[in-house]
N, C-alpha and C positions, 0 to 999 in steps of 0.2 A: 689229542687235543684240536680244536680245529685248525685249519689249514687254509689260506686267502691268496690268493693271486688277483692281484688288480692289474687288467689292461688296459695301459692306457691310448685311445686309439683306434677303431673302432672302423677301418675302412677296408678294404682290399684286404692287405697282407694281417691286420691287428686281428681280424675278424676270422682268418684262418688259425692264426695261431692259439687264437680262444676257445676256437673247435678245437684243436690238436688236444690244444693242456684241459678240456673238459673231457674228451673220446679216454684221453688216457691217463683219466683220473691224475692231472697231478696235486693233484689238490680237492680238497670237500666242497673247499668253493670257485668261483671266476667272476669277477666285476667287469663289466666290462664300462669304459668310459668314452666321449665324445664329447669334443664343441659342439654337437649337435646332440642333444638328448636322446632324441626319439628313433635316433641311425641308433646308438647304441643301446638302448630296447629293444626296437627289432629285433636287431646283432641277436641282441641278449635270446629272445621270444623263440627264434630259430634254432640257434643253437639247443634250445631245453626241448624243440622237437625233437633232434636227431637221437638222445638219450634214452629214448624207451624201446628202445630194438635191437640188441637188445638191452635190459637195462642196468641204468649210469647213476651210483648218487650223488654224481658228484651236484652241486646248484651252482647255475647262472645266472647271473643278472646283471639290472642297468646302473649302476653310482656313478656319484660325482667324485672330485677329486680327493675329495675329504677317506676318500673310501684309504688312500694311500698307506698315512697314516700309519695303519692295525695291518695294511697288506703282507705280509712274509718276508714276496715279491711284488714286485713291480713292474712288469715289465711295458720301459715307450716301445710306440708301435707310432710314433708320429710320421708326419713328413710326405712327401708327393715317391708315388712311384717311379724306378727309373723307366724312362720312354725309348725305344731302339736305336740305336746308336748311343747313347751315351752312358758316361760310366758312373761309376757310383760319386768321382768326385765332382762332378758335375752339379751335386746335388746338396754342394756345399754352403751355398749362402740360401736359399731359400728354409734349408734344413735347420741352420744354426738359430736362427733368429726363430723356425716355431722352438728348435730347444728353451731359447730364452724365455719364449710365451710361455711353455709350459711349467718351467724354472719358479717363475711368478706367479703360477697356478699352486702350484704343491708349498711356496714357502720354506722357508730351513726351517725343518724339521717336518717337513712333509711327505718326507721317505721314513718311514718308520723301519723296515725291513733290509730287504735285499736291492736292488736297482739290475735292471736289467736293459740296456737298450737295443737294439736292433735296430734304427735309424740308421741309412747309408746318409755321406758314408758313416759307416758306422763307427772305426777308431774316433775318428775326431768326432763324432757327437756323443758317443759314451761319455773323451774326455769334459764337454763342455759339460755337457749336462753335471758330472760331478762337479764341475767346479763349481758354477754353477750355483749347486745345490749345496758346497761345501761336507764333500761325503767322501767318507777314508775312499782309498784307493778299493780296497780289496770287498768294501760295499756294492761298488757302482765301477759296474764293465760294461762291455758290449758284447755279443756272440762270436763278433771278431773272425775271426779264422775256423769257427766250428764247420760253419755249411760247408765251408772250402774244402773242411776234411773227411766230412763227408763226401761228398763229390769226389774226390781221390781216390775217396774208398773203393766207390764205386767202379771205379777207370781203370786201379785194379785190380777188384774181381772179376771187371768183363777182359783184360787183358792172360790172368795169371790163371782162370777158373775158380780160384782158391774162395774160398764162402767169408760173406765181410766178415764175421765173427773171428777168421782166421789172420785176422789182417791188422795191423796194429802202425800207423802210419798219424801223419804230423801235418799238414800248412802249417805255414808261420808270417809275419810281414801283417801287413796291409790284408786287408779283408778288399781283393779287386787284385786289378790288373800286374800291382810290380809283387804281389806274394813268394816264395820260393818252396821249395818242401826240402828240408834234412833226410836228404838217400837214404845217409849214410844207420841212420838211424831208424830207416825201415823199416820188419817185419812181414813175413809171410810163411804161416806155419812154422816159426820163433825162429830162422832163416832169413838171413840179408836178403830184399827182395832186389837188390843191384845183385845175386845170385841167379836168379831167377828168370832163366834162357828169355820166356816169353817179354819179360817185362821189360820192356819202353820206358826209359826216363823222360824222354823229349816229350814224349808225344802225352806221358801224365797229366807235366805239365802245362804243357797246351791247350787240353783239353780239363785239365783244373781249373782255369784261365777264361776261357769258351764258354762253358760249360751252364755259365749263367745268361749267357747275351742270346747264347744259340733260342734258352727257356725263352724269353721275350720277346726276342724276335719270329718265334712260332707262334706264342699267343697270348703276350702283352705282357705280361707279368710272371712274376716266381711266389709261390705261397706256399706250394705242402712240405720242402724242403726244411725250407726256414721256421714252419710249426711243428714238424719234427724234434729237428734242432733243439729248440727251445723248452717243447716239451720233456724232452729229454734229460736236458740241463738244470730241470725244472724239479723236476724225480728223485733226479739225485739229492740236488740239494736238499731237499725236503724230507726226504729218506732217508738221510744224514751220513749217504754211502761215497766213503772218501772216493774219488775219480780223477784221474789224469783226465784234463780236457785243455787247447785250445779256444781260449780267451783273451780277447783283447781289454787290457790292464794297463795303467801307470806306469809306465819302467820309472825306476830308481837307480839306476845303474844298474842292470841285470842285463849280461849280453851284452856291457860297453854301450847302454845308452841312459839318456837322460830326461824326461819332462814329455814327454807326449806317449799316448796313448799304440798298442802293435799287441798281436797276437803270437799270443807263447805257450809255450803248454803251460796247465797252472793247475794245483792241487787244489778240487771244490770239495767243500763241504756242507753243514749244514745253516757254518755262520757266514759262508760265501768263499772266497778264494783265502786257502789255507797258506801258499806259500808260490811262488814263479818257480818252474823249474827248467835249471841253465841244464839243453842238451849239449854236451860235445859236438862243434861243427867244426867240419876241414875250411880249410884255409877259401877254398870256392861258394863253401856253402856263406859262415862270415858274412864274406862279399855280397853275395846275393841277399843277404839280413841286412848287411848297410843297405844297399840299395835303395831295398823298401822303405827301411827307417829313413832313408833321406828323405824320400815321397811325404810319408806321416810328419815327419817334422815342421820341410814346409807346408804345406795345409795345417797345419795345429795353428802356426805363425797367422797367417790366413782368416783360421776361423777367430783368433784371438782379436783383429783390426774388425773386423766385422763385428765381436759380440761390443765393443766396446764404443762404435758408431751406435749402438742400440738406446 
């Protein structure tokens, strides 16, 4: 069966995500869509040029918004990149307006498969798109803390010397500065990470929060991490390999919260999120998650106010 991923937004981040999807052979076909059709076409041609050595069978081309109806996965990569000194939440107003425009272009039923949003602020915009398009919460979600988790795994590997495939870790809450780490559930070589003498939890949390800003301050943008994280997520879905990954999904009572998107471990499969995994948290961890949830709830209300004015 032919598989197709549509990437909406052929800018800096969207094009790198499309490049990673194509090189990783995440689907048989990758379609780039942009408000500037010539830009999408040029990006598609440039990516296609990169697939000859070594040969990759994935086809890359440009298309329009109608492609999303027949795509297995639509990746929303719209929005402006963060500037040095900006938090993800600083992008809220522009991103909500752009999400509203995208939803109008797609129309009800315009997304036939799954919708994965990577647009910042990730949790809020994933929730906006789900509402604008009237989609089920397990079919429309964000990458959320998946990238934060990739960064945490790197930090743990650097601290302990363990290989990354020997580390089980999750970051939860906001994809941003209020995210938290459930240290009690982290494992290295199957053992609690807190039992590893070289592990410094305070430093791990600090570096997880700051790595993205360090990259932006150093080179102006992030792209490779989110490209690979999105590719891994899409391949997991399309291959039907059920895996637990942290994703931003609307909560309906899980962890005691309701009515906004939050990064939590999810069992993901061919048809989207199958269920939310509720980790046992310590009292301190519950407090940290509640603090992050408060940030998300506040900005979800702000996004609703902006959307109501459009």
